[in-house]
C-alpha positions, 0 to 999 in steps of 0.5 A, spaced: 719 285 875 724 290 877 722 296 882 723 303 879 729 307 881 729 312 887 729 318 883 723 315 879 719 314 886 721 321 888 719 324 882 712 320 883 711 322 890 713 329 889 708 330 884 703 326 887 704 331 893 703 337 889 697 334 884 693 331 889 692 338 893 691 342 886 686 337 884 682 337 890 682 345 890 680 345 882 674 340 883 672 344 889 673 351 886 669 348 879 663 345 883 663 352 888 662 356 881 657 352 878 653 352 884 654 359 886 653 362 879 645 360 879 644 363 886 648 369 884 644 371 878 637 371 882 633 370 875 628 366 879 627 371 884 626 376 879 621 373 875 617 372 881 618 379 883 616 381 876 609 377 876 607 380 883 609 387 881 605 386 875 599 384 879 600 390 884 601 395 878 594 392 875 591 393 881 593 400 883 591 402 876 584 401 877 584 406 883 583 413 882 590 416 882 593 423 881 597 424 875 603 424 879 602 418 882 600 415 875 607 417 873 611 414 879 607 407 878 609 408 870 616 409 873 616 403 878 613 398 872 619 401 867 624 399 873 621 393 874 621 390 867 628 393 866 631 389 872 627 383 870 631 383 863 638 384 866 636 378 870 635 374 864 641 376 861 645 374 867 642 367 867 643 367 860 651 368 861 651 364 867 649 358 863 654 359 857 659 360 863 659 353 865 663 350 860 668 356 860 669 354 868 670 347 866 675 348 861 678 353 865 679 348 871 682 343 867 687 348 864 689 350 870 689 343 873 694 341 867 698 347 868 699 346 876 701 339 874 706 341 869 709 346 874 709 341 879 712 335 875 718 340 873 719 342 880 718 335 883 723 333 877 728 338 879 728 337 887 729 329 885 735 331 881 738 335 887 737 329 892 738 323 888 744 325 884 748 326 891 745 321 894 747 316 888 754 319 889 754 318 896 751 311 896 757 309 891 762 312 896 760 307 901 761 302 897 768 304 895 769 305 903 767 298 904 772 296 899 778 300 901 778 304 895 780 311 895 774 316 894 774 320 887 777 327 887 773 330 882 768 336 882 762 333 886 755 332 883 751 339 885 746 339 891 744 342 897 750 345 902 748 339 907 751 334 902 757 338 901 758 337 909 756 330 908 761 329 903 767 332 907 765 328 913 765 322 909 772 323 906 774 324 913 771 318 915 774 314 909 781 317 911 781 315 918 778 308 916 784 307 911 789 309 917 785 304 922 786 299 917 793 300 915 794 300 923 791 294 924 794 290 918 801 293 921 799 291 928 798 284 926 804 284 921 808 286 927 805 281 932 807 275 927 814 278 926 815 279 934 812 272 935 817 269 930 823 273 933 821 270 940 821 263 937 828 264 933 831 268 939 829 262 944 832 257 939 838 260 938 839 262 946 838 254 948 844 251 945 849 257 945 850 257 953 853 249 953 857 251 946 860 257 950 861 252 956 864 247 952 869 252 948 871 255 955 873 247 957 876 246 950 881 252 951 884 250 957 887 243 954 887 246 946 894 246 942 896 252 938 892 249 932 886 248 936 886 255 939 885 258 932 879 254 931 876 255 938 877 263 936 873 262 930 868 258 934 868 263 940 867 269 935 861 266 931 858 264 938 858 272 940 855 274 933 850 269 934 849 271 941 848 278 939 843 276 933 839 272 939 839 279 943 837 283 937 831 278 935 829 278 943 829 285 943 825 286 937 820 280 940 818 285 946 815 292 947 818 297 951 817 294 959 817 297 965 814 304 968 814 310 964 817 316 966 818 324 964 824 324 959 828 330 956 829 328 949 834 334 948 838 331 953 837 324 951 839 326 943 845 329 946 848 324 950 846 318 945 849 322 939 856 323 943 856 316 945 854 313 938 858 318 933 866 317 932 870 324 932 872 323 925 865 325 923 862 332 924 856 332 929 851 337 930 846 337 935 841 343 935 835 343 941 830 348 941 830 351 948 824 350 953 822 343 950 816 339 954 818 333 957 815 326 953 812 321 957 815 314 956 821 309 956 828 312 957 832 306 955 827 304 949 827 311 946 835 311 947 836 305 943 831 307 938 835 314 937 842 310 937 840 305 932 838 311 927 845 314 929 849 308 928 845 307 921 847 314 919 855 313 921 855 307 917 852 311 911 858 316 912 863 311 912 868 315 917 867 322 914 861 327 912 856 330 917 851 328 922 846 333 924 841 332 930 835 336 931 830 336 937 824 341 935 817 342 938 811 340 933 804 337 933 801 330 931 794 329 931 793 337 933 796 335 940 803 338 942 809 333 940 817 333 940 820 331 933 827 328 934 831 328 927 837 325 925 840 327 918 847 325 914 850 328 908 852 322 904 850 316 900 842 316 901 837 311 899 834 309 892 827 311 892 825 304 891 828 302 897 826 307 902 819 304 903 822 298 906 827 300 911 822 299 916 821 292 915 824 287 919 829 283 916 831 287 911 838 290 910 842 293 905 849 292 909 853 287 910 853 283 916 846 287 918 840 283 921 835 288 918 832 289 925 835 296 927 830 301 924 824 295 925 826 296 933 826 303 933 819 304 929 816 299 934 818 303 940 816 309 937 809 306 935 809 303 942 809 310 944 803 313 940 808 316 935 810 317 928 816 315 924 818 319 917 824 318 912 826 322 907 832 321 902 835 321 895 841 318 892 847 323 894 844 328 898 843 324 905 838 321 909 833 324 914 830 320 919 824 323 924 821 321 930 815 324 932 813 323 940 806 326 943 807 330 949 801 328 952 802 323 958 799 317 954 801 310 957 806 307 952 804 300 950 808 295 954 809 287 953 
């Protein structure tokens, strides 16, 4: 047998809390009234008083009385008879009032029960609807589903506060899930990259030694083949270094870094003179605690991508500004170019390892940059539209939190 729902139980409990005291008070009032009416009437006492009064009046009349005394005795006898008559009338009415009292008690009890049930139903609705809604929200949070954005069920203001806090908790849990999944995915990528780098590096060294020995006795035709081998060997070596770099987090002791100076130096070293370069840094920027070389490589990777997008012409703008992240002070380094742009369907994939949209690319540049920023507890952002250029932002917290190290 299915147990009654929460709302039904709540209505029953609230109704009983109102009905039991009302029933007790009604029964007590009815019993008290039934007991008090005969006592208030005093008919029995008046009957006894009338009998003793008649005997006293009869005895007094046998004595010799003056006219004034006889008149006073007559008045007393008349008043006594009148009082007895009034007592008899009150007793008659009291006996007739007993059913009226009982009926009134029952009607009052019924009205109290109806009022109590309506109040209990209202309170149950005010409590059960928000609670039912919040119970449903817990299931959505457990399954990782978004919470509804519609108008919430009515309830006490405290339920509104609880809803907002549950929304905040759901957002934080979603971010935590995403970060955990992302961390596990990056860990798997790093392990794969380390294995690949190791497997590539092992045969490269003897191959390079062999090419160097062959070059000493090679003919002109063989030298061309050796040149091809040497070029491809260098490419494989660069690829192995990229895999190795992606396979480890920033290492070494962190230090305070001037991101404005880092951005100026890296931009001048990475952008050719054929491209118009602008570097704007907000004055008085705070220092960021982190790994200088790793952050410089991250900015350099983004700048090199912007240079490739400009294809020898166009403009690149680098800005370094003060901002905030999670309510804490932060510094934002943004790199924007004015050329190709990225299609909207490809924009979410630019941070993924091994995903590249240019010939000869390894797909690790932006992945390494993102890994570096996340290791510094920062945030990466990307905005782009075809034909208008791309803007990449690195937001790094100012607080001296220790970056993750390998």
